[in-house]
C-alpha positions in Angstrom: -66.5 25.2 24.3 -64.8 27.3 21.9 -66.4 28.1 18.6 -64.8 27.5 15.3 -64.2 31.1 14.9 -61.9 31.3 18.0 -59.9 28.3 16.7 -59.6 29.9 13.4 -58.4 33.3 15.0 -55.8 31.4 17.1 -54.6 29.5 14.0 -54.2 32.6 12.0 -52.4 34.4 14.9 -50.0 31.4 15.2 -49.0 31.4 11.6 -46.5 34.2 11.9 -44.8 32.5 14.9 -44.7 29.1 13.2 -43.3 30.7 10.0 -40.6 32.3 12.1 -39.7 29.1 13.9 -39.6 27.2 10.5 -37.4 29.9 8.9 -35.0 29.8 11.8 -34.9 26.0 11.8 -34.2 25.8 8.1 -31.7 28.6 8.2 -29.8 26.8 11.1 -29.7 23.5 9.2 -27.8 25.0 6.3 -24.1 24.2 6.4 -21.9 27.3 6.4 -19.5 27.7 3.6 -16.1 26.5 4.6 -13.3 29.2 4.5 -10.3 28.7 2.2 -8.2 28.2 5.4 -10.4 25.4 6.6 -10.4 23.7 3.2 -6.6 23.8 2.9 -6.2 22.7 6.4 -8.5 19.7 5.8 -6.5 18.8 2.6 -3.2 18.9 4.2 -4.3 16.8 7.1 -5.8 14.2 4.6 -2.4 14.1 2.8 -0.6 13.6 6.1 -3.1 10.8 7.2 -2.6 9.1 3.8 1.2 9.1 4.2 0.9 7.8 7.7 -1.3 5.0 6.4 1.2 4.1 3.8 4.0 4.1 6.4 1.8 1.8 8.7 1.5 -0.5 5.7 5.2 -0.7 5.2 5.8 -1.3 8.8 3.4 -4.2 8.9 5.1 -5.6 5.6 8.5 -5.3 7.4 7.2 -7.0 10.5 5.9 -9.9 8.4 9.2 -10.3 6.6 11.1 -10.1 10.0 9.4 -13.2 11.0 10.9 -15.3 8.0 14.3 -13.6 7.6 17.5 -13.8 9.8 20.9 -12.4 9.7 21.9 -9.3 7.7 18.5 -9.0 6.2 16.8 -9.1 9.6 19.1 -6.2 10.8 18.4 -4.1 7.7 14.6 -4.7 8.1 15.0 -3.7 11.9 16.8 -0.6 10.8 14.2 0.2 8.2 11.3 -0.4 10.6 12.9 2.0 13.1 13.3 4.6 10.4 9.6 4.1 9.4 8.5 4.6 13.0 10.5 7.8 13.3 8.9 9.1 10.2 5.5 8.1 11.5 6.1 10.0 14.7 7.2 13.1 12.7 3.9 12.8 10.7 1.9 12.5 13.8 3.4 15.6 15.2 2.7 17.4 11.8 -0.9 16.3 11.8 -1.4 17.6 15.3 0.3 20.8 14.5 -1.8 21.3 11.3 -5.0 20.5 13.1 -4.1 23.1 15.8 -3.2 25.8 13.1 -5.0 29.1 13.2 -5.6 31.4 10.3 -2.8 33.6 11.8 -0.1 31.0 11.6 -1.5 28.9 8.8 0.9 29.9 6.0 4.0 29.2 8.3 2.5 25.8 9.5 1.4 24.9 5.9 5.0 25.6 4.6 6.5 23.7 7.4 4.2 20.7 7.0 4.5 20.6 3.2 8.2 20.5 3.5 8.1 17.7 6.0 5.7 15.8 3.9 7.8 16.1 0.8 11.0 15.0 2.8 9.2 12.1 4.3 7.7 11.0 0.9 11.2 11.1 -0.8 12.8 9.2 2.0 10.0 6.7 2.0 10.4 6.1 -1.8 14.1 5.6 -1.3 13.7 3.2 1.6 11.0 1.2 -0.4 13.3 1.0 -3.2 16.3 -0.2 -1.1 14.0 -2.9 0.5 12.8 -4.0 -2.9 16.5 -4.3 -4.1 17.5 -6.2 -0.9 14.6 -8.7 -1.5 15.4 -9.2 -5.1 19.0 -10.0 -4.3 18.2 -12.5 -1.5 
């Protein structure tokens, strides 16, 4: 059997190793500070995803209205739905391009994406206003 002194010596010798393991484990657990590029990229993707969600909601609303309307209103709704689906496709492309952006091409991608988002938002607002006017008249 080992004596208490040998266990004590073993414990004392183990302290530096355990301390090192503890420090490395704690240091690895800390989240690295995100770069400005990563923060901007996440923000742009979030904006694009939010716009995509709004367009999805509008498409669902149009589909509901298509079920109860016929004639010229139905054709207008079908055109609006096709237009929204095209905008959604453009947003999906922008989201993918933004997610794949690198720091080297970020400024170019960001400018292109912001312009696309602005255009889609404006067109979406116009379309929404046109549809509201259409339903207030019918």
